[in-house]
KOLGU-4560 file (N, C-alpha, C; in nm, 3 decimals, padded with zeros to 5 digits):
<recs>
<n_xx: 07.584 n_yy: -01.950 n_zz: -08.667 ca_xx: 07.445 ca_yy: -01.964 ca_zz: -08.575 c_xx: 07.330 c_yy: -01.933 c_zz: -08.667 mol: A seq: 1 type: MET>
<n_xx: 07.243 n_yy: -02.025 n_zz: -08.695 ca_xx: 07.124 ca_yy: -01.994 ca_zz: -08.764 c_xx: 07.058 c_yy: -01.886 c_zz: -08.697 mol: A seq: 2 type: PRO>
<n_xx: 06.973 n_yy: -01.796 n_zz: -08.769 ca_xx: 06.890 ca_yy: -01.700 ca_zz: -08.717 c_xx: 06.786 c_yy: -01.744 c_zz: -08.629 mol: A seq: 3 type: PRO>
<n_xx: 06.761 n_yy: -01.681 n_zz: -08.508 ca_xx: 06.650 ca_yy: -01.714 ca_zz: -08.432 c_xx: 06.709 c_yy: -01.810 c_zz: -08.320 mol: A seq: 4 type: GLY>
<n_xx: 06.825 n_yy: -01.851 n_zz: -08.311 ca_xx: 06.869 ca_yy: -01.919 ca_zz: -08.209 c_xx: 06.919 c_yy: -01.831 c_zz: -08.081 mol: A seq: 5 type: ASN>
<n_xx: 06.865 n_yy: -01.872 n_zz: -07.954 ca_xx: 06.906 ca_yy: -01.792 ca_zz: -07.847 c_xx: 07.064 c_yy: -01.796 c_zz: -07.820 mol: A seq: 6 type: ASP>
<n_xx: 07.122 n_yy: -01.693 n_zz: -07.774 ca_xx: 07.262 ca_yy: -01.705 ca_zz: -07.753 c_xx: 07.273 c_yy: -01.762 c_zz: -07.609 mol: A seq: 7 type: LEU>
<n_xx: 07.372 n_yy: -01.862 n_zz: -07.598 ca_xx: 07.403 ca_yy: -01.922 ca_zz: -07.467 c_xx: 07.558 c_yy: -01.924 c_zz: -07.456 mol: A seq: 8 type: VAL>
<n_xx: 07.589 n_yy: -01.939 n_zz: -07.341 ca_xx: 07.734 ca_yy: -01.950 ca_zz: -07.316 c_xx: 07.791 c_yy: -02.052 c_zz: -07.396 mol: A seq: 9 type: MET>
<n_xx: 07.904 n_yy: -02.036 n_zz: -07.449 ca_xx: 07.984 ca_yy: -02.126 ca_zz: -07.535 c_xx: 07.938 c_yy: -02.142 c_zz: -07.681 mol: A seq: 10 type: GLY>
<n_xx: 07.835 n_yy: -02.060 n_zz: -07.725 ca_xx: 07.787 ca_yy: -02.045 ca_zz: -07.853 c_xx: 07.905 c_yy: -02.005 c_zz: -07.951 mol: A seq: 11 type: THR>
<n_xx: 07.968 n_yy: -01.904 n_zz: -07.911 ca_xx: 08.081 ca_yy: -01.865 ca_zz: -08.003 c_xx: 08.193 c_yy: -01.934 c_zz: -07.990 mol: A seq: 12 type: ASN>
<n_xx: 08.230 n_yy: -02.002 n_zz: -07.896 ca_xx: 08.347 ca_yy: -02.096 ca_zz: -07.886 c_xx: 08.304 c_yy: -02.202 c_zz: -07.978 mol: A seq: 13 type: HIS>
<n_xx: 08.184 n_yy: -02.257 n_zz: -07.973 ca_xx: 08.133 ca_yy: -02.363 ca_zz: -08.054 c_xx: 08.142 c_yy: -02.345 c_zz: -08.204 mol: A seq: 14 type: ASP>
<n_xx: 08.099 n_yy: -02.201 n_zz: -08.232 ca_xx: 08.099 ca_yy: -02.150 ca_zz: -08.375 c_xx: 08.253 c_yy: -02.155 c_zz: -08.425 mol: A seq: 15 type: LEU>
<n_xx: 08.341 n_yy: -02.105 n_zz: -08.344 ca_xx: 08.469 ca_yy: -02.104 ca_zz: -08.403 c_xx: 08.538 c_yy: -02.263 c_zz: -08.422 mol: A seq: 16 type: ILE>
<n_xx: 08.483 n_yy: -02.353 n_zz: -08.322 ca_xx: 08.521 ca_yy: -02.478 ca_zz: -08.354 c_xx: 08.458 c_yy: -02.555 c_zz: -08.460 mol: A seq: 17 type: ALA>
<n_xx: 08.330 n_yy: -02.527 n_zz: -08.487 ca_xx: 08.256 ca_yy: -02.569 ca_zz: -08.600 c_xx: 08.324 c_yy: -02.535 c_zz: -08.731 mol: A seq: 18 type: GLU>
<n_xx: 08.364 n_yy: -02.417 n_zz: -08.737 ca_xx: 08.440 ca_yy: -02.361 ca_zz: -08.863 c_xx: 08.581 c_yy: -02.407 c_zz: -08.880 mol: A seq: 19 type: LEU>
<n_xx: 08.636 n_yy: -02.464 n_zz: -08.779 ca_xx: 08.786 ca_yy: -02.514 ca_zz: -08.773 c_xx: 08.810 c_yy: -02.612 c_zz: -08.901 mol: A seq: 20 type: ARG>
<n_xx: 08.729 n_yy: -02.718 n_zz: -08.894 ca_xx: 08.759 ca_yy: -02.821 ca_zz: -09.006 c_xx: 08.726 c_yy: -02.760 c_zz: -09.146 mol: A seq: 21 type: GLY>
<n_xx: 08.598 n_yy: -02.705 n_zz: -09.180 ca_xx: 08.598 ca_yy: -02.661 ca_zz: -09.297 c_xx: 08.702 c_yy: -02.549 c_zz: -09.351 mol: A seq: 22 type: PRO>
<n_xx: 08.732 n_yy: -02.467 n_zz: -09.248 ca_xx: 08.843 ca_yy: -02.370 ca_zz: -09.288 c_xx: 08.969 c_yy: -02.434 c_zz: -09.318 mol: A seq: 23 type: THR>
<n_xx: 09.006 n_yy: -02.541 n_zz: -09.237 ca_xx: 09.148 ca_yy: -02.609 ca_zz: -09.286 c_xx: 09.120 c_yy: -02.677 c_zz: -09.410 mol: A seq: 24 type: ARG>
<n_xx: 09.013 n_yy: -02.744 n_zz: -09.438 ca_xx: 09.001 ca_yy: -02.808 ca_zz: -09.580 c_xx: 09.008 c_yy: -02.707 c_zz: -09.701 mol: A seq: 25 type: ALA>
<n_xx: 08.939 n_yy: -02.581 n_zz: -09.670 ca_xx: 08.953 ca_yy: -02.477 ca_zz: -09.775 c_xx: 09.093 c_yy: -02.417 c_zz: -09.790 mol: A seq: 26 type: LEU>
<n_xx: 09.165 n_yy: -02.424 n_zz: -09.680 ca_xx: 09.299 ca_yy: -02.376 ca_zz: -09.683 c_xx: 09.390 c_yy: -02.473 c_zz: -09.753 mol: A seq: 27 type: ARG>
<n_xx: 09.366 n_yy: -02.596 n_zz: -09.734 ca_xx: 09.447 ca_yy: -02.702 ca_zz: -09.814 c_xx: 09.400 c_yy: -02.693 c_zz: -09.970 mol: A seq: 28 type: ARG>
<n_xx: 09.283 n_yy: -02.663 n_zz: -09.988 ca_xx: 09.227 ca_yy: -02.650 ca_zz: -10.132 c_xx: 09.279 c_yy: -02.532 c_zz: -10.199 mol: A seq: 29 type: ALA>
<n_xx: 09.295 n_yy: -02.424 n_zz: -10.138 ca_xx: 09.321 ca_yy: -02.299 ca_zz: -10.200 c_xx: 09.443 c_yy: -02.233 c_zz: -10.109 mol: A seq: 30 type: ALA>
<n_xx: 09.554 n_yy: -02.295 n_zz: -10.116 ca_xx: 09.659 ca_yy: -02.235 ca_zz: -10.023 c_xx: 09.707 c_yy: -02.109 c_zz: -10.054 mol: A seq: 31 type: PRO>
<n_xx: 09.714 n_yy: -02.072 n_zz: -10.181 ca_xx: 09.790 ca_yy: -01.938 ca_zz: -10.230 c_xx: 09.687 c_yy: -01.826 c_zz: -10.186 mol: A seq: 32 type: ASP>
<n_xx: 09.559 n_yy: -01.851 n_zz: -10.201 ca_xx: 09.467 ca_yy: -01.758 ca_zz: -10.161 c_xx: 09.466 c_yy: -01.733 c_zz: -09.999 mol: A seq: 33 type: ALA>
<n_xx: 09.478 n_yy: -01.840 n_zz: -09.929 ca_xx: 09.499 ca_yy: -01.823 ca_zz: -09.780 c_xx: 09.612 c_yy: -01.770 c_zz: -09.739 mol: A seq: 34 type: TRP>
<n_xx: 09.719 n_yy: -01.797 n_zz: -09.807 ca_xx: 09.855 ca_yy: -01.735 ca_zz: -09.770 c_xx: 09.842 c_yy: -01.586 c_zz: -09.802 mol: A seq: 35 type: THR>
<n_xx: 09.778 n_yy: -01.542 n_zz: -09.908 ca_xx: 09.766 ca_yy: -01.400 ca_zz: -09.934 c_xx: 09.671 c_yy: -01.337 c_zz: -09.834 mol: A seq: 36 type: GLY>
<n_xx: 09.571 n_yy: -01.396 n_zz: -09.785 ca_xx: 09.467 ca_yy: -01.347 ca_zz: -09.693 c_xx: 09.540 c_yy: -01.337 c_zz: -09.555 mol: A seq: 37 type: PHE>
<n_xx: 09.623 n_yy: -01.439 n_zz: -09.517 ca_xx: 09.691 ca_yy: -01.435 ca_zz: -09.392 c_xx: 09.791 c_yy: -01.324 c_zz: -09.381 mol: A seq: 38 type: ASP>
<n_xx: 09.849 n_yy: -01.300 n_zz: -09.508 ca_xx: 09.947 ca_yy: -01.180 ca_zz: -09.502 c_xx: 09.870 c_yy: -01.047 c_zz: -09.487 mol: A seq: 39 type: ALA>
<n_xx: 09.767 n_yy: -01.034 n_zz: -09.565 ca_xx: 09.687 ca_yy: -00.928 ca_zz: -09.555 c_xx: 09.640 c_yy: -00.903 c_zz: -09.395 mol: A seq: 40 type: LEU>
<n_xx: 09.597 n_yy: -01.007 n_zz: -09.348 ca_xx: 09.539 ca_yy: -00.976 ca_zz: -09.209 c_xx: 09.637 c_yy: -00.960 c_zz: -09.106 mol: A seq: 41 type: HIS>
<n_xx: 09.746 n_yy: -01.014 n_zz: -09.119 ca_xx: 09.874 ca_yy: -00.990 ca_zz: -09.037 c_xx: 09.908 c_yy: -00.855 c_zz: -09.050 mol: A seq: 42 type: ASP>
<n_xx: 09.930 n_yy: -00.788 n_zz: -09.172 ca_xx: 09.966 ca_yy: -00.653 ca_zz: -09.194 c_xx: 09.865 c_yy: -00.559 c_zz: -09.141 mol: A seq: 43 type: ALA>
<n_xx: 09.729 n_yy: -00.584 n_zz: -09.181 ca_xx: 09.626 ca_yy: -00.474 ca_zz: -09.132 c_xx: 09.606 c_yy: -00.492 c_zz: -08.988 mol: A seq: 44 type: ALA>
<n_xx: 09.619 n_yy: -00.601 n_zz: -08.915 ca_xx: 09.583 ca_yy: -00.600 ca_zz: -08.763 c_xx: 09.703 c_yy: -00.584 c_zz: -08.676 mol: A seq: 45 type: MET>
<n_xx: 09.819 n_yy: -00.558 n_zz: -08.729 ca_xx: 09.946 ca_yy: -00.537 ca_zz: -08.655 c_xx: 09.946 c_yy: -00.401 c_zz: -08.583 mol: A seq: 46 type: ALA>
<n_xx: 10.010 n_yy: -00.391 n_zz: -08.485 ca_xx: 10.019 ca_yy: -00.259 ca_zz: -08.418 c_xx: 10.085 c_yy: -00.157 c_zz: -08.505 mol: A seq: 47 type: ASP>
<n_xx: 10.037 n_yy: -00.037 n_zz: -08.508 ca_xx: 10.094 ca_yy: 00.053 ca_zz: -08.574 c_xx: 10.058 c_yy: 00.189 c_zz: -08.518 mol: A seq: 48 type: GLY>
<n_xx: 10.023 n_yy: 00.293 n_zz: -08.602 ca_xx: 09.971 ca_yy: 00.422 ca_zz: -08.546 c_xx: 09.848 c_yy: 00.393 c_zz: -08.472 mol: A seq: 49 type: VAL>
<n_xx: 09.760 n_yy: 00.289 n_zz: -08.530 ca_xx: 09.651 ca_yy: 00.247 ca_zz: -08.444 c_xx: 09.680 c_yy: 00.110 c_zz: -08.390 mol: A seq: 50 type: VAL>
<n_xx: 09.644 n_yy: 00.097 n_zz: -08.260 ca_xx: 09.681 ca_yy: -00.016 ca_zz: -08.197 c_xx: 09.609 c_yy: -00.134 c_zz: -08.252 mol: A seq: 51 type: SER>
<n_xx: 09.654 n_yy: -00.264 n_zz: -08.232 ca_xx: 09.580 ca_yy: -00.384 ca_zz: -08.266 c_xx: 09.449 c_yy: -00.403 c_zz: -08.192 mol: A seq: 52 type: ALA>
<n_xx: 09.443 n_yy: -00.342 n_zz: -08.067 ca_xx: 09.326 ca_yy: -00.352 ca_zz: -07.994 c_xx: 09.218 c_yy: -00.288 c_zz: -08.042 mol: A seq: 53 type: ARG>
<n_xx: 09.255 n_yy: -00.141 n_zz: -08.103 ca_xx: 09.149 ca_yy: -00.082 ca_zz: -08.177 c_xx: 09.113 c_yy: -00.120 c_zz: -08.299 mol: A seq: 54 type: VAL>
<n_xx: 09.198 n_yy: -00.180 n_zz: -08.367 ca_xx: 09.180 ca_yy: -00.253 ca_zz: -08.499 c_xx: 09.083 c_yy: -00.363 c_zz: -08.476 mol: A seq: 55 type: LYS>
<n_xx: 09.104 n_yy: -00.437 n_zz: -08.365 ca_xx: 08.995 ca_yy: -00.554 ca_zz: -08.353 c_xx: 08.861 c_yy: -00.484 c_zz: -08.313 mol: A seq: 56 type: GLU>
<n_xx: 08.852 n_yy: -00.393 n_zz: -08.248 ca_xx: 08.720 ca_yy: -00.327 ca_zz: -08.229 c_xx: 08.659 c_yy: -00.270 c_zz: -08.361 mol: A seq: 57 type: LEU>
<n_xx: 08.734 n_yy: -00.220 n_zz: -08.439 ca_xx: 08.694 ca_yy: -00.188 ca_zz: -08.574 c_xx: 08.644 c_yy: -00.302 c_zz: -08.647 mol: A seq: 58 type: VAL>
<n_xx: 08.716 n_yy: -00.408 n_zz: -08.655 ca_xx: 08.684 ca_yy: -00.525 ca_zz: -08.724 c_xx: 08.553 c_yy: -00.593 c_zz: -08.657 mol: A seq: 59 type: ALA>
<n_xx: 08.531 n_yy: -00.584 n_zz: -08.525 ca_xx: 08.406 ca_yy: -00.630 ca_zz: -08.456 c_xx: 08.288 c_yy: -00.545 c_zz: -08.513 mol: A seq: 60 type: LEU>
<n_xx: 08.305 n_yy: -00.415 n_zz: -08.524 ca_xx: 08.198 ca_yy: -00.328 ca_zz: -08.568 c_xx: 08.160 c_yy: -00.361 c_zz: -08.708 mol: A seq: 61 type: ALA>
<n_xx: 08.255 n_yy: -00.372 n_zz: -08.793 ca_xx: 08.240 ca_yy: -00.418 ca_zz: -08.936 c_xx: 08.174 c_yy: -00.558 c_zz: -08.951 mol: A seq: 62 type: ILE>
<n_xx: 08.211 n_yy: -00.653 n_zz: -08.846 ca_xx: 08.147 ca_yy: -00.765 ca_zz: -08.860 c_xx: 07.995 c_yy: -00.763 c_zz: -08.822 mol: A seq: 63 type: SER>
<n_xx: 07.955 n_yy: -00.669 n_zz: -08.746 ca_xx: 07.809 ca_yy: -00.638 ca_zz: -08.704 c_xx: 07.741 c_yy: -00.585 c_zz: -08.832 mol: A seq: 64 type: VAL>
<n_xx: 07.807 n_yy: -00.485 n_zz: -08.901 ca_xx: 07.737 ca_yy: -00.436 ca_zz: -09.011 c_xx: 07.738 c_yy: -00.537 c_zz: -09.130 mol: A seq: 65 type: VAL>
<n_xx: 07.834 n_yy: -00.614 n_zz: -09.156 ca_xx: 07.825 ca_yy: -00.713 ca_zz: -09.246 c_xx: 07.739 c_yy: -00.842 c_zz: -09.211 mol: A seq: 66 type: GLU>
<n_xx: 07.700 n_yy: -00.846 n_zz: -09.097 ca_xx: 07.602 ca_yy: -00.956 ca_zz: -09.037 c_xx: 07.677 c_yy: -01.089 c_zz: -09.047 mol: A seq: 67 type: GLN>
<n_xx: 07.804 n_yy: -01.105 n_zz: -09.005 ca_xx: 07.882 ca_yy: -01.220 ca_zz: -09.021 c_xx: 07.904 c_yy: -01.277 c_zz: -08.895 mol: A seq: 68 type: CYS>
<n_xx: 07.828 n_yy: -01.379 n_zz: -08.850 ca_xx: 07.848 ca_yy: -01.444 ca_zz: -08.712 c_xx: 07.988 c_yy: -01.511 c_zz: -08.695 mol: A seq: 69 type: ASP>
<n_xx: 08.040 n_yy: -01.569 n_zz: -08.796 ca_xx: 08.193 ca_yy: -01.618 ca_zz: -08.780 c_xx: 08.285 c_yy: -01.502 c_zz: -08.737 mol: A seq: 70 type: GLY>
<n_xx: 08.258 n_yy: -01.393 n_zz: -08.826 ca_xx: 08.360 ca_yy: -01.274 ca_zz: -08.804 c_xx: 08.325 c_yy: -01.226 c_zz: -08.666 mol: A seq: 71 type: CYS>
<n_xx: 08.214 n_yy: -01.219 n_zz: -08.622 ca_xx: 08.175 ca_yy: -01.153 ca_zz: -08.491 c_xx: 08.256 c_yy: -01.240 c_zz: -08.377 mol: A seq: 72 type: ILE>
<n_xx: 08.244 n_yy: -01.368 n_zz: -08.402 ca_xx: 08.317 ca_yy: -01.463 ca_zz: -08.302 c_xx: 08.462 c_yy: -01.447 c_zz: -08.294 mol: A seq: 73 type: ALA>
<n_xx: 08.517 n_yy: -01.446 n_zz: -08.410 ca_xx: 08.664 ca_yy: -01.425 ca_zz: -08.433 c_xx: 08.710 c_yy: -01.310 c_zz: -08.367 mol: A seq: 74 type: TYR>
<n_xx: 08.659 n_yy: -01.195 n_zz: -08.407 ca_xx: 08.702 ca_yy: -01.055 ca_zz: -08.368 c_xx: 08.667 c_yy: -01.024 c_zz: -08.223 mol: A seq: 75 type: HIS>
<n_xx: 08.562 n_yy: -01.075 n_zz: -08.175 ca_xx: 08.519 ca_yy: -01.055 ca_zz: -08.022 c_xx: 08.625 c_yy: -01.133 c_zz: -07.942 mol: A seq: 76 type: ALA>
<n_xx: 08.664 n_yy: -01.251 n_zz: -07.999 ca_xx: 08.773 ca_yy: -01.334 ca_zz: -07.920 c_xx: 08.898 c_yy: -01.253 c_zz: -07.925 mol: A seq: 77 type: LYS>
<n_xx: 08.935 n_yy: -01.190 n_zz: -08.047 ca_xx: 09.072 ca_yy: -01.123 ca_zz: -08.061 c_xx: 09.050 c_yy: -00.996 c_zz: -07.973 mol: A seq: 78 type: ALA>
<n_xx: 08.957 n_yy: -00.918 n_zz: -07.962 ca_xx: 08.934 ca_yy: -00.802 ca_zz: -07.910 c_xx: 08.954 c_yy: -00.830 c_zz: -07.753 mol: A seq: 79 type: ALA>
<n_xx: 08.886 n_yy: -00.940 n_zz: -07.703 ca_xx: 08.900 ca_yy: -00.972 ca_zz: -07.562 c_xx: 09.057 c_yy: -01.006 c_zz: -07.518 mol: A seq: 80 type: ALA>
<n_xx: 09.117 n_yy: -01.082 n_zz: -07.621 ca_xx: 09.258 ca_yy: -01.117 ca_zz: -07.603 c_xx: 09.346 c_yy: -00.996 c_zz: -07.604 mol: A seq: 81 type: ARG>
<n_xx: 09.314 n_yy: -00.895 n_zz: -07.684 ca_xx: 09.398 ca_yy: -00.754 ca_zz: -07.699 c_xx: 09.355 c_yy: -00.677 c_zz: -07.575 mol: A seq: 82 type: ARG>
<n_xx: 09.276 n_yy: -00.705 n_zz: -07.487 ca_xx: 09.249 ca_yy: -00.612 ca_zz: -07.379 c_xx: 09.134 c_yy: -00.528 c_zz: -07.393 mol: A seq: 83 type: GLY>
<n_xx: 09.058 n_yy: -00.533 n_zz: -07.495 ca_xx: 08.941 ca_yy: -00.442 ca_zz: -07.506 c_xx: 08.842 c_yy: -00.445 c_zz: -07.377 mol: A seq: 84 type: ALA>
<n_xx: 08.781 n_yy: -00.340 n_zz: -07.347 ca_xx: 08.692 ca_yy: -00.337 ca_zz: -07.236 c_xx: 08.544 c_yy: -00.351 c_zz: -07.261 mol: A seq: 85 type: THR>
<n_xx: 08.472 n_yy: -00.382 n_zz: -07.173 ca_xx: 08.331 ca_yy: -00.400 ca_zz: -07.204 c_xx: 08.266 c_yy: -00.258 c_zz: -07.265 mol: A seq: 86 type: THR>
<n_xx: 08.325 n_yy: -00.155 n_zz: -07.193 ca_xx: 08.278 ca_yy: -00.016 ca_zz: -07.229 c_xx: 08.315 c_yy: 00.016 c_zz: -07.365 mol: A seq: 87 type: GLU>
<n_xx: 08.438 n_yy: -00.016 n_zz: -07.402 ca_xx: 08.485 ca_yy: 00.002 ca_zz: -07.536 c_xx: 08.401 c_yy: -00.062 c_zz: -07.651 mol: A seq: 88 type: GLU>
<n_xx: 08.375 n_yy: -00.185 n_zz: -07.606 ca_xx: 08.296 ca_yy: -00.270 ca_zz: -07.704 c_xx: 08.161 c_yy: -00.212 c_zz: -07.730 mol: A seq: 89 type: VAL>
<n_xx: 08.100 n_yy: -00.170 n_zz: -07.617 ca_xx: 07.966 ca_yy: -00.112 ca_zz: -07.620 c_xx: 07.955 c_yy: 00.013 c_zz: -07.699 mol: A seq: 90 type: ALA>
<n_xx: 08.053 n_yy: 00.101 n_zz: -07.684 ca_xx: 08.066 ca_yy: 00.221 ca_zz: -07.763 c_xx: 08.082 c_yy: 00.200 c_zz: -07.921 mol: A seq: 91 type: GLU>
<n_xx: 08.166 n_yy: 00.100 n_zz: -07.941 ca_xx: 08.199 ca_yy: 00.074 ca_zz: -08.082 c_xx: 08.061 c_yy: 00.008 c_zz: -08.149 mol: A seq: 92 type: VAL>
<n_xx: 08.016 n_yy: -00.076 n_zz: -08.072 ca_xx: 07.892 ca_yy: -00.140 ca_zz: -08.127 c_xx: 07.779 c_yy: -00.034 c_zz: -08.155 mol: A seq: 93 type: LEU>
<n_xx: 07.775 n_yy: 00.064 n_zz: -08.057 ca_xx: 07.679 ca_yy: 00.178 ca_zz: -08.089 c_xx: 07.695 c_yy: 00.245 c_zz: -08.210 mol: A seq: 94 type: SER>
<n_xx: 07.830 n_yy: 00.266 n_zz: -08.240 ca_xx: 07.855 ca_yy: 00.328 ca_zz: -08.381 c_xx: 07.810 c_yy: 00.231 c_zz: -08.495 mol: A seq: 95 type: VAL>
<n_xx: 07.831 n_yy: 00.103 n_zz: -08.489 ca_xx: 07.784 ca_yy: 00.012 ca_zz: -08.585 c_xx: 07.640 c_yy: 00.027 c_zz: -08.602 mol: A seq: 96 type: ALA>
<n_xx: 07.572 n_yy: 00.012 n_zz: -08.496 ca_xx: 07.411 ca_yy: 00.042 ca_zz: -08.491 c_xx: 07.374 c_yy: 00.166 c_zz: -08.562 mol: A seq: 97 type: MET>
<n_xx: 07.444 n_yy: 00.267 n_zz: -08.533 ca_xx: 07.404 ca_yy: 00.407 ca_zz: -08.589 c_xx: 07.428 c_yy: 00.399 c_zz: -08.731 mol: A seq: 98 type: MET>
<n_xx: 07.536 n_yy: 00.338 n_zz: -08.775 ca_xx: 07.554 ca_yy: 00.325 ca_zz: -08.923 c_xx: 07.480 c_yy: 00.239 c_zz: -08.999 mol: A seq: 99 type: MET>
<n_xx: 07.444 n_yy: 00.116 n_zz: -08.939 ca_xx: 07.383 ca_yy: 00.003 ca_zz: -09.020 c_xx: 07.225 c_yy: -00.003 c_zz: -08.986 mol: A seq: 100 type: ALA>
<n_xx: 07.179 n_yy: 00.072 n_zz: -08.878 ca_xx: 07.040 ca_yy: 00.079 ca_zz: -08.851 c_xx: 06.974 c_yy: -00.058 c_zz: -08.796 mol: A seq: 101 type: GLY>
<n_xx: 06.864 n_yy: -00.104 n_zz: -08.823 ca_xx: 06.791 ca_yy: -00.205 ca_zz: -08.768 c_xx: 06.876 c_yy: -00.333 c_zz: -08.753 mol: A seq: 102 type: GLY>
<n_xx: 06.921 n_yy: -00.372 n_zz: -08.875 ca_xx: 06.991 ca_yy: -00.505 ca_zz: -08.865 c_xx: 07.103 c_yy: -00.519 c_zz: -08.763 mol: A seq: 103 type: PRO>
<n_xx: 07.170 n_yy: -00.402 n_zz: -08.723 ca_xx: 07.271 ca_yy: -00.394 ca_zz: -08.643 c_xx: 07.220 c_yy: -00.414 c_zz: -08.498 mol: A seq: 104 type: ALA>
<n_xx: 07.094 n_yy: -00.386 n_zz: -08.480 ca_xx: 07.033 ca_yy: -00.398 ca_zz: -08.346 c_xx: 07.013 c_yy: -00.560 c_zz: -08.304 mol: A seq: 105 type: THR>
<n_xx: 07.019 n_yy: -00.634 n_zz: -08.411 ca_xx: 07.026 ca_yy: -00.775 ca_zz: -08.396 c_xx: 07.178 c_yy: -00.821 c_zz: -08.379 mol: A seq: 106 type: THR>
<n_xx: 07.256 n_yy: -00.787 n_zz: -08.463 ca_xx: 07.401 ca_yy: -00.837 ca_zz: -08.487 c_xx: 07.478 c_yy: -00.780 c_zz: -08.367 mol: A seq: 107 type: TYR>
<n_xx: 07.447 n_yy: -00.645 n_zz: -08.324 ca_xx: 07.529 ca_yy: -00.587 ca_zz: -08.217 c_xx: 07.532 c_yy: -00.659 c_zz: -08.093 mol: A seq: 108 type: GLY>
<n_xx: 07.397 n_yy: -00.702 n_zz: -08.040 ca_xx: 07.396 ca_yy: -00.777 ca_zz: -07.919 c_xx: 07.452 c_yy: -00.907 c_zz: -07.936 mol: A seq: 109 type: PRO>
<n_xx: 07.468 n_yy: -00.953 n_zz: -08.054 ca_xx: 07.538 ca_yy: -01.096 ca_zz: -08.064 c_xx: 07.673 c_yy: -01.062 c_zz: -08.048 mol: A seq: 110 type: ARG>
<n_xx: 07.746 n_yy: -00.961 n_zz: -08.107 ca_xx: 07.869 ca_yy: -00.936 ca_zz: -08.084 c_xx: 07.896 c_yy: -00.899 c_zz: -07.945 mol: A seq: 111 type: ALA>
<n_xx: 07.817 n_yy: -00.834 n_zz: -07.879 ca_xx: 07.845 ca_yy: -00.783 ca_zz: -07.730 c_xx: 07.850 c_yy: -00.921 c_zz: -07.638 mol: A seq: 112 type: PHE>
<n_xx: 07.757 n_yy: -01.019 n_zz: -07.668 ca_xx: 07.757 ca_yy: -01.142 ca_zz: -07.604 c_xx: 07.871 c_yy: -01.218 c_zz: -07.630 mol: A seq: 113 type: ALA>
<n_xx: 07.929 n_yy: -01.216 n_zz: -07.758 ca_xx: 08.028 ca_yy: -01.289 ca_zz: -07.802 c_xx: 08.160 c_yy: -01.239 c_zz: -07.723 mol: A seq: 114 type: ALA>
<n_xx: 08.172 n_yy: -01.102 n_zz: -07.704 ca_xx: 08.277 ca_yy: -01.053 ca_zz: -07.655 c_xx: 08.284 c_yy: -01.082 c_zz: -07.502 mol: A seq: 115 type: PHE>
<n_xx: 08.172 n_yy: -01.071 n_zz: -07.439 ca_xx: 08.155 ca_yy: -01.115 ca_zz: -07.298 c_xx: 08.190 c_yy: -01.256 c_zz: -07.273 mol: A seq: 116 type: GLU>
<n_xx: 08.159 n_yy: -01.346 n_zz: -07.366 ca_xx: 08.181 ca_yy: -01.489 ca_zz: -07.365 c_xx: 08.338 c_yy: -01.506 c_zz: -07.362 mol: A seq: 117 type: GLU>
<n_xx: 08.402 n_yy: -01.441 n_zz: -07.458 ca_xx: 08.552 ca_yy: -01.446 ca_zz: -07.459 c_xx: 08.630 c_yy: -01.377 c_zz: -07.352 mol: A seq: 118 type: PHE>
<n_xx: 08.570 n_yy: -01.259 n_zz: -07.302 ca_xx: 08.637 ca_yy: -01.172 ca_zz: -07.191 c_xx: 08.622 c_yy: -01.262 c_zz: -07.067 mol: A seq: 119 type: ALA>
<n_xx: 08.507 n_yy: -01.326 n_zz: -07.051 ca_xx: 08.501 ca_yy: -01.396 ca_zz: -06.917 c_xx: 08.603 c_yy: -01.542 c_zz: -06.927 mol: A seq: 120 type: GLU>
<n_xx: 08.611 n_yy: -01.597 n_zz: -07.037 ca_xx: 08.706 ca_yy: -01.701 ca_zz: -07.043 c_xx: 08.837 c_yy: -01.657 c_zz: -07.032 mol: A seq: 121 type: ALA>
<n_xx: 08.892 n_yy: -01.544 n_zz: -07.057 ca_xx: 09.012 ca_yy: -01.480 ca_zz: -07.058 c_xx: 09.044 c_yy: -01.438 c_zz: -06.920 mol: A seq: 122 type: ALA>
<n_xx: 08.943 n_yy: -01.413 n_zz: -06.833 ca_xx: 08.978 ca_yy: -01.376 ca_zz: -06.699 c_xx: 09.034 c_yy: -01.494 c_zz: -06.608 mol: A seq: 123 type: GLU>
<n_xx: 09.141 n_yy: -01.449 n_zz: -06.533 ca_xx: 09.190 ca_yy: -01.560 ca_zz: -06.433 c_xx: 09.093 c_yy: -01.596 c_zz: -06.335 mol: A seq: 124 type: PRO>
<n_xx: 09.096 n_yy: -01.717 n_zz: -06.286 ca_xx: 09.000 ca_yy: -01.739 ca_zz: -06.189 c_xx: 09.043 c_yy: -01.666 c_zz: -06.047 mol: A seq: 125 type: PRO>
<n_xx: 08.953 n_yy: -01.634 n_zz: -05.970 ca_xx: 08.976 ca_yy: -01.574 ca_zz: -05.843 c_xx: 09.074 c_yy: -01.641 c_zz: -05.765 mol: A seq: 126 type: PRO>
<n_xx: 09.150 n_yy: -01.577 n_zz: -05.683 ca_xx: 09.265 ca_yy: -01.628 ca_zz: -05.599 c_xx: 09.188 c_yy: -01.684 c_zz: -05.484 mol: A seq: 127 type: ALA>
<n_xx: 09.252 n_yy: -01.792 n_zz: -05.437 ca_xx: 09.202 ca_yy: -01.875 ca_zz: -05.315 c_xx: 09.225 c_yy: -01.786 c_zz: -05.188 mol: A seq: 128 type: ALA>
<n_xx: 09.123 n_yy: -01.782 n_zz: -05.096 ca_xx: 09.144 ca_yy: -01.694 ca_zz: -04.973 c_xx: 09.242 c_yy: -01.759 c_zz: -04.885 mol: A seq: 129 type: PRO>
</recs>
């Protein structure tokens, strides 16, 4: 998402969709590198002494510090899927802001909005009365 754009619902879903084609093309062009990255990702993000949910929260905070909108979208989605709560995300993003300063006060809210977007999409619809 270019700097200066207002966040709207669907933005992060759209960003992931926008990256899908170029990512697939690069995967085909550099399959060995992607295979290595996938193996590293799977090993690093697997449940272990630290849960995969907490690891996604850490990755989301690092995404803010690195100012990577694509990373924010992917890790916000994964954090929501892993059951992270709004309160956990807010606290982790406050640590990112403390560590990164002013730039994180821009990317932190982006990450929070991304998480809320994916968390809302993951919630089941209300039961009929």
